[in-house]
Backbone bond lengths (Angstrom), bond angles and torsions (degrees), N, CA, C in turn:
res aa  C-N    CA-C-N  psi(-1)  N-CA   C-N-CA  omega(-1)  CA-C   N-CA-C  phi
1 M - - - 1.438 - - 1.531 111.84 -
2 A 1.314 115.66 -41.52 1.460 119.54 178.52 1.519 110.57 -68.61
3 V 1.352 115.35 -32.84 1.455 119.21 179.48 1.520 110.46 -68.09
4 E 1.327 116.73 -37.94 1.460 120.01 178.27 1.521 111.44 -65.08
5 N 1.326 117.26 -39.20 1.474 120.55 178.69 1.527 110.99 -64.49
6 V 1.331 116.01 -41.84 1.462 120.11 179.82 1.523 109.53 -67.54
7 S 1.335 116.02 -42.87 1.460 120.49 -179.50 1.525 111.08 -64.75
8 S 1.311 117.42 -45.34 1.467 119.73 179.26 1.519 111.08 -67.87
9 S 1.316 117.11 -34.50 1.468 120.49 177.48 1.526 110.24 -66.13
10 A 1.329 116.73 -40.83 1.463 120.34 179.41 1.524 110.07 -66.57
11 K 1.319 117.44 -40.56 1.464 120.83 178.42 1.534 110.62 -64.28
12 A 1.318 116.06 -41.76 1.466 119.67 179.32 1.531 110.45 -63.01
13 R 1.326 116.98 -42.39 1.471 120.74 178.70 1.532 110.44 -64.49
14 A 1.348 116.04 -40.79 1.458 119.64 179.27 1.527 110.39 -64.38
15 N 1.322 116.99 -41.98 1.465 120.03 177.97 1.531 111.36 -63.90
16 D 1.339 115.66 -40.46 1.469 119.47 177.19 1.532 111.16 -62.73
17 L 1.322 115.86 -41.04 1.458 120.33 -179.95 1.528 110.47 -65.76
18 I 1.317 117.08 -41.17 1.470 120.71 178.36 1.529 110.17 -65.38
19 A 1.322 117.21 -41.54 1.464 120.27 178.81 1.528 110.71 -64.45
20 Y 1.325 116.46 -40.19 1.475 120.38 178.01 1.530 109.84 -62.60
21 G 1.337 116.36 -45.31 1.467 120.27 178.82 1.518 111.16 -61.68
22 Q 1.319 116.91 -41.17 1.465 121.10 179.82 1.527 110.87 -64.00
23 R 1.330 116.62 -40.30 1.483 120.23 177.51 1.527 111.07 -63.64
24 Q 1.332 116.82 -39.34 1.463 120.10 179.80 1.531 110.99 -67.90
25 V 1.331 116.61 -40.30 1.462 119.99 177.12 1.521 109.89 -65.07
26 D 1.333 117.02 -40.45 1.471 120.75 178.56 1.527 111.36 -62.47
27 R 1.311 117.13 -32.66 1.467 120.06 178.01 1.520 110.95 -67.22
28 V 1.353 116.55 -37.22 1.464 120.39 -176.74 1.532 110.79 -81.42
29 V 1.341 116.21 -48.93 1.469 120.88 -178.92 1.524 106.90 -125.79
30 S 1.313 115.34 123.33 1.466 118.65 -177.25 1.534 110.12 -66.32
31 P 1.346 118.28 150.81 1.476 121.15 -178.58 1.527 114.07 -56.89
32 P 1.350 120.48 -40.54 1.476 117.85 178.44 1.533 112.89 -63.51
33 T 1.322 116.34 -39.44 1.467 119.91 179.06 1.517 110.14 -66.19
34 R 1.319 115.66 -42.42 1.455 120.68 178.50 1.542 110.50 -63.04
35 Q 1.334 117.98 -39.72 1.469 121.57 179.80 1.532 110.55 -65.29
36 K 1.340 117.19 -37.57 1.460 119.83 176.77 1.523 110.90 -62.18
37 A 1.349 116.07 -42.24 1.473 119.97 178.91 1.526 110.35 -63.78
38 Y 1.321 118.18 -43.29 1.469 121.67 177.85 1.531 109.98 -59.87
39 D 1.322 117.46 -43.31 1.469 121.00 -179.35 1.525 111.51 -63.76
40 R 1.339 116.91 -40.56 1.475 120.13 179.22 1.529 110.87 -65.67
41 V 1.339 116.59 -41.67 1.462 119.90 178.61 1.532 109.48 -64.65
42 Y 1.314 118.38 -41.45 1.470 122.62 178.95 1.530 110.65 -63.77
43 D 1.332 115.95 -41.98 1.468 119.66 178.30 1.533 111.07 -64.26
44 L 1.355 116.04 -41.74 1.469 119.28 177.95 1.524 110.30 -62.13
45 A 1.327 118.04 -41.32 1.465 121.58 -179.63 1.525 110.99 -64.69
46 N 1.332 117.81 -34.11 1.469 121.09 179.35 1.524 112.11 -79.24
47 E 1.332 118.01 -38.33 1.459 121.11 -174.73 1.531 112.15 -82.07
48 K 1.341 117.37 -39.49 1.472 121.08 -176.87 1.531 108.89 -133.35
49 P 1.332 117.25 76.34 1.467 120.00 -175.52 1.534 113.66 -65.26
50 I 1.337 118.67 -30.95 1.462 121.06 -179.20 1.540 109.47 -68.58
51 L 1.316 117.21 -47.71 1.481 121.52 177.99 1.527 110.28 -62.32
52 F 1.317 115.83 -43.23 1.474 119.53 -179.54 1.520 110.97 -62.00
53 S 1.328 117.46 -44.26 1.468 120.09 -179.38 1.533 110.54 -65.62
54 F 1.349 117.52 -36.58 1.460 121.00 177.48 1.534 110.47 -62.03
55 V 1.321 116.13 -47.38 1.470 120.84 -179.44 1.523 110.28 -63.86
56 V 1.318 118.33 -40.93 1.464 121.42 -179.75 1.523 110.50 -64.26
57 F 1.359 117.76 -44.56 1.463 120.17 178.56 1.532 110.83 -63.31
58 Q 1.315 117.38 -42.04 1.463 120.47 179.61 1.533 111.14 -63.24
59 L 1.318 116.24 -46.39 1.473 119.35 179.59 1.516 111.49 -65.59
60 T 1.342 116.69 -41.12 1.457 119.91 -177.88 1.520 111.30 -64.36
61 L 1.331 116.77 -45.16 1.460 119.13 -177.29 1.534 112.72 -80.84
62 S 1.305 118.76 -24.42 1.465 121.27 -178.52 1.526 112.78 -91.84
63 L 1.305 117.11 -14.85 1.461 119.66 -175.46 1.523 112.32 -65.34
64 A 1.333 116.96 -43.19 1.473 119.91 -178.74 1.527 111.36 -62.07
65 P 1.359 119.76 -50.79 1.474 118.07 178.11 1.527 112.82 -62.15
66 L 1.325 117.08 -37.17 1.468 119.17 178.34 1.524 111.41 -63.77
67 L 1.336 117.32 -43.58 1.467 120.41 178.59 1.523 111.05 -66.44
68 L 1.338 117.05 -39.68 1.472 119.73 177.24 1.527 111.00 -63.40
69 F 1.339 116.60 -42.01 1.465 119.41 178.54 1.523 111.07 -65.06
70 A 1.325 117.38 -42.57 1.465 120.26 178.75 1.526 110.39 -62.27
71 G 1.334 116.59 -41.14 1.470 119.88 176.54 1.517 111.57 -63.60
72 F 1.344 116.19 -42.19 1.460 120.63 178.08 1.528 110.83 -62.00
73 A 1.327 116.07 -45.59 1.470 119.96 -179.40 1.527 110.87 -62.96
74 A 1.330 116.46 -44.04 1.470 119.74 179.68 1.521 110.94 -64.49
75 T 1.332 117.03 -41.00 1.465 120.87 178.75 1.522 110.49 -66.07
76 T 1.334 116.87 -40.59 1.467 120.42 178.77 1.526 111.04 -62.63
77 V 1.309 115.99 -43.49 1.470 119.61 178.11 1.526 110.36 -63.30
78 A 1.340 116.72 -44.07 1.466 120.00 -179.71 1.526 110.92 -62.92
79 V 1.334 116.80 -44.57 1.468 119.95 179.95 1.524 110.27 -65.32
80 S 1.330 117.67 -40.55 1.464 119.19 -179.84 1.528 111.37 -67.27
81 L 1.332 116.72 -37.73 1.470 118.71 177.27 1.519 111.02 -65.87
82 I 1.330 115.77 -43.88 1.472 119.24 178.61 1.521 109.79 -63.59
83 S 1.345 116.39 -42.36 1.465 119.83 178.77 1.524 110.74 -63.66
84 A 1.329 116.89 -40.65 1.471 119.98 179.73 1.520 110.62 -64.24
85 V 1.322 116.36 -41.48 1.470 119.59 179.15 1.518 110.19 -64.98
86 L 1.342 116.93 -45.59 1.463 119.91 179.65 1.527 111.34 -65.01
87 F 1.328 116.88 -40.30 1.459 121.35 177.25 1.525 110.41 -60.98
88 S 1.330 115.53 -46.11 1.467 120.17 179.46 1.524 110.88 -63.57
89 L 1.321 116.78 -45.08 1.468 119.42 179.59 1.530 111.28 -61.90
90 F 1.335 117.70 -38.99 1.458 120.33 178.24 1.523 110.82 -60.44
91 W 1.333 116.92 -49.67 1.457 119.34 -176.81 1.523 112.36 -72.24
92 I 1.298 117.31 -29.08 1.471 119.71 173.13 1.524 109.29 -65.57
93 G 1.334 116.57 -40.19 1.468 120.07 176.23 1.512 112.26 -62.40
94 V 1.330 116.70 -41.91 1.466 120.20 177.71 1.526 109.76 -63.39
95 A 1.324 116.65 -42.15 1.468 119.86 178.73 1.525 111.29 -64.14
96 M 1.337 116.52 -34.29 1.476 119.56 177.77 1.532 110.75 -64.10
97 L 1.345 117.02 -31.04 1.464 120.20 177.45 1.523 111.18 -62.85
98 F 1.319 117.63 -26.48 1.458 120.91 175.72 1.520 112.18 -92.18
99 L 1.323 116.57 -33.79 1.463 120.57 -176.21 1.522 112.37 -68.09
100 V 1.326 117.71 -45.73 1.471 120.57 -175.04 1.526 111.69 -62.13
101 P 1.342 120.16 -49.73 1.469 117.57 176.97 1.527 113.34 -63.75
102 T 1.333 116.54 -35.45 1.461 119.68 178.47 1.525 110.81 -63.57
103 L 1.330 116.07 -43.92 1.468 119.09 177.51 1.523 111.32 -64.64
104 F 1.326 117.67 -37.15 1.464 120.70 177.29 1.529 110.26 -61.86
105 I 1.323 116.60 -44.43 1.472 120.43 -179.65 1.529 110.38 -66.32
106 T 1.341 117.56 -46.45 1.470 119.09 -178.87 1.525 111.36 -66.16
107 F 1.343 116.81 -36.82 1.464 119.62 176.71 1.520 110.30 -63.95
108 S 1.325 117.06 -41.99 1.468 120.55 179.88 1.523 111.05 -64.16
109 I 1.330 116.78 -44.20 1.472 120.08 179.43 1.530 110.17 -63.91
110 A 1.343 116.71 -43.85 1.468 119.58 179.26 1.522 110.95 -62.74
111 L 1.330 117.18 -39.26 1.465 120.68 178.29 1.523 110.75 -64.53
112 L 1.324 116.97 -44.16 1.470 119.71 179.01 1.526 111.12 -63.91
113 L 1.331 118.34 -41.63 1.465 120.75 177.87 1.522 111.37 -64.47
114 W 1.324 116.79 -40.00 1.463 119.56 178.23 1.522 110.54 -65.80
115 L 1.330 117.14 -43.97 1.468 119.85 177.73 1.528 110.63 -60.79
116 W 1.343 117.54 -41.32 1.459 121.04 178.09 1.528 110.37 -62.04
117 A 1.362 116.95 -45.02 1.462 120.26 -179.65 1.529 111.08 -65.43
118 A 1.317 117.51 -42.49 1.465 120.21 179.58 1.529 110.42 -65.49
119 A 1.334 117.67 -43.16 1.468 120.69 178.90 1.527 110.56 -63.64
120 T 1.322 116.40 -39.92 1.465 119.88 177.97 1.521 110.72 -64.02
121 F 1.315 117.09 -42.02 1.452 120.84 178.81 1.529 111.05 -61.61
122 F 1.332 116.16 -50.22 1.470 118.66 -178.43 1.519 111.98 -66.68
123 A 1.328 117.45 -37.32 1.474 119.46 177.25 1.525 109.83 -66.40
124 G 1.325 117.40 -41.70 1.470 120.55 177.95 1.512 111.89 -63.34
125 R 1.310 116.54 -41.42 1.461 119.73 178.09 1.532 110.77 -64.72
126 W 1.325 116.58 -38.42 1.458 120.42 179.36 1.532 109.97 -66.85
127 V 1.351 116.54 -43.49 1.469 120.54 179.68 1.527 109.61 -66.32
128 Y 1.330 118.31 -42.01 1.452 121.76 -179.54 1.526 110.71 -62.05
129 G 1.325 116.80 -36.61 1.457 120.28 177.73 1.523 112.45 -67.78
130 R 1.318 117.33 -22.17 1.465 121.35 -178.42 1.532 112.60 -94.47
131 L 1.312 118.34 -6.01 1.465 120.40 -178.78 1.527 110.51 -69.21
132 P 1.344 115.97 150.48 1.463 119.05 -179.56 1.524 112.98 -80.07
133 F 1.330 118.16 -0.16 1.464 119.96 178.23 1.526 109.14 -141.15
134 G 1.326 115.37 167.67 1.453 121.30 179.14 1.515 109.59 -160.65
135 I 1.336 116.58 -175.70 1.466 121.73 -179.85 1.514 107.10 -123.77
136 D 1.356 115.28 130.86 1.458 117.69 179.27 1.524 109.71 -87.72
137 G 1.319 117.40 -174.09 1.458 121.93 -176.23 1.508 114.37 -68.64
138 N 1.319 119.39 -15.90 1.466 123.11 -178.43 1.515 111.84 -102.35
139 S 1.308 118.31 22.06 1.468 124.41 -179.32 1.523 111.94 59.37
140 K 1.301 116.55 36.73 1.460 121.21 176.10 1.516 107.49 -107.31
141 V 1.339 115.80 137.83 1.461 120.77 178.14 1.513 107.81 -81.98
142 V 1.338 115.02 127.43 1.453 120.68 -179.20 1.515 107.46 -116.41
143 A 1.339 117.18 123.74 1.460 121.56 179.83 1.522 108.85 -118.53
144 N 1.320 114.13 147.54 1.460 119.25 177.03 1.529 108.31 -81.37
145 G 1.313 115.78 121.16 1.459 120.52 -178.85 1.527 111.02 -96.13
146 A 1.311 114.70 -172.95 1.451 120.82 -179.74 1.520 109.30 -72.11
147 G 1.290 117.64 145.48 1.453 122.49 177.44 1.522 112.77 74.72
148 G 1.325 119.38 20.70 1.455 122.03 177.26 1.512 114.00 79.15
149 K 1.332 117.12 9.35 1.456 120.20 179.34 1.523 109.39 -83.72
150 K 1.335 115.89 151.12 1.456 121.55 175.83 1.518 107.91 -104.24
151 V 1.323 115.03 134.52 1.457 121.12 -179.88 1.528 107.21 -109.33
152 I 1.348 116.10 131.28 1.462 120.87 -177.47 1.517 108.64 -109.85
153 F 1.334 116.73 129.72 1.450 123.68 175.94 1.515 107.30 -110.71
154 E 1.337 116.95 125.93 1.454 120.42 179.35 1.517 109.51 -104.36
155 K 1.312 115.40 148.74 1.448 120.81 179.34 1.533 109.10 -85.64
156 K 1.318 116.04 137.32 1.458 121.29 175.62 1.520 109.19 -75.29
157 D 1.315 114.52 163.55 1.458 117.83 171.09 1.516 107.14 -71.98
158 G 1.298 116.73 131.82 1.459 120.69 -177.87 1.514 109.57 109.82
159 D 1.326 114.21 -157.24 1.465 119.50 -177.57 1.512 110.64 -90.21
160 G 1.325 114.39 152.98 1.452 120.59 175.32 1.514 112.05 84.06
161 A 1.303 115.22 172.91 1.454 121.39 -179.41 1.515 108.95 -118.67
162 D 1.303 115.14 150.16 1.461 121.15 175.16 1.505 106.28 -93.30
163 F 1.303 116.63 112.70 1.454 119.53 -176.64 1.517 112.22 -92.41
164 G 1.310 116.81 16.47 1.450 119.64 173.59 1.526 108.80 -79.98
165 I 1.299 117.59 144.60 1.456 121.73 -178.67 1.520 108.24 -75.91
166 K 1.315 116.28 124.44 1.452 120.91 -179.08 1.526 109.65 -93.15
167 T 1.307 116.02 -44.53 1.457 118.84 -174.41 1.520 108.82 -151.89
168 E 1.296 115.60 147.68 1.453 119.11 168.69 1.506 106.33 -106.38
169 V 1.331 116.95 133.42 1.448 122.85 -170.98 1.520 110.43 -61.02
170 A 1.305 117.58 -35.87 1.448 119.01 -177.91 1.532 110.38 -63.18
171 E 1.334 116.94 -27.62 1.441 119.91 -178.71 1.523 112.63 -101.91
172 A 1.343 117.21 -18.15 1.470 119.71 -176.64 1.515 110.74 -85.44
173 Q 1.283 113.80 150.37 1.460 118.65 175.84 1.506 108.28 -112.96
174 E 1.304 114.64 131.18 1.455 118.88 -179.22 1.499 109.95 -116.11
């Protein structure tokens, strides 16, 4: 009884496998097209049996070496691709060993240069704010005079500056 269950189960699985294979073949080659090919092969076997037997022997004996070669070629390509990827990843990793410290050094140098430039800017702005003179929007030199007065020096037409006092802000009207 147990043998019958195993035997019937194996037959059912085999039938399922055959049906699955048939469905897959039907997806690739439609049944009418496949039937036409079968009919042509049958007609060739009936009309020219010597040629048909020659082709069958050639295909039968050559199929195994052809399949082995195709498997070898596919395996060789797969191994070479995997090897190329691993080779590339190895050398990329080695290059990263140089890139990361280099980026750390360049980042540090850039940070120090930026800090130096920012400190210079703020120190210059602080010093400029403390100077006793400055330049207004009209390119006139303005100096702080005695008693909180501002003295304005205007540039002459031509070269050089006229250092004569033109106006004192406390007395000038703008």
